[in-house]
N, C-alpha and C positions, 0 to 999 in steps of 0.2 A: 708590409713587403708582400711580394708576391709566395707562393711555395707550388713548390708542380714535382708529379712526383714521376720517374726513371721507372719504364721495365725494361730491366735488360739481363742478357743470361748471367750464368756464373762466371765462366770465365771470363768476361769484359766486366763482370763488377770485382773480379780480383785483380786485373789490371788494375783500373779505376783505382779500387783502395791501394794496391802499390804504388804506382804516381805520385797517388795522392798523397802518401809517409813520404815518397823520397821527397817530396816538394814544403813536406814539414807543415802542411794542411791538410783540413778535413776535408770527404770529396765530397762535402757541399761548397766548399771555398775553391776547392780546383776545377770545379763544375763550372761557375758562375765565371772563373778566369778565363774560361776555355771560349765559353758564351759570348762573356764581353770582349775577352780579343777579336772573335769572329765576326760581330756584329758592326763593332768598332771599325773593322779591317773594311769592310764594306762603304761603311758612309764616308771613312778615310779616302778609297780610295777616288770614289764622286768625288769629295772639295779638293783634292789636291790635284786631279784631273781641271775643275773647275777656278783653280786656282791658277794652277801653272796656265791656263787659256789666256785668263783674264789679264796675265804678268807680258806674255809672249807679245798680245794682241799691239801691234805698234812698235815693238823693239828693234824690229831691222830697220833701221834709216840707207835704202837703196830706194834710188830714183827711176828705176825700172820697171821697181814695183808700185805700177798704177793701174787705175782699172781702164779696161781698152775704153775707147771709143762707140760710141753707139752705133751699130751696123742701119744704115735706111734702109726702110722698107722694101726699097723697090728691089732691093736687093737680094730678097728673099726668096727663098723656092714659093715657086707658085704652087699653090694648093685648088684640089676644085671645089671652087662653092657651093656645091649640092649637099655638102656635109656638115654644113653649118647653117640648115635652112632648115 
C-alpha cells in the first residue's frame, strides 16, 4: 500500500482532525475516502456519459430522423481552383 505525506498548516490540520473524529475514523482513512470519492467521481462521470450515449443511440423511433440525401457536386459553391494546385 502506498503512503503519502501531506504538508498542511495547523488550521487545516485541526479541521481535518475534527472532521475525521466526527466521522469516527482516522485522519488517514478520512483523507483516503475523500480522495477515493473525488477520483471515482471523475471516472464515474465519464463512464455514465459513455453508458448514456450508448443506451440512447437509436432509442428514438422516428421516421423523420434520417440522414439527408447527398447533395450533388454540381450544386456546390464554386471555388477558385488555383488554391488547390
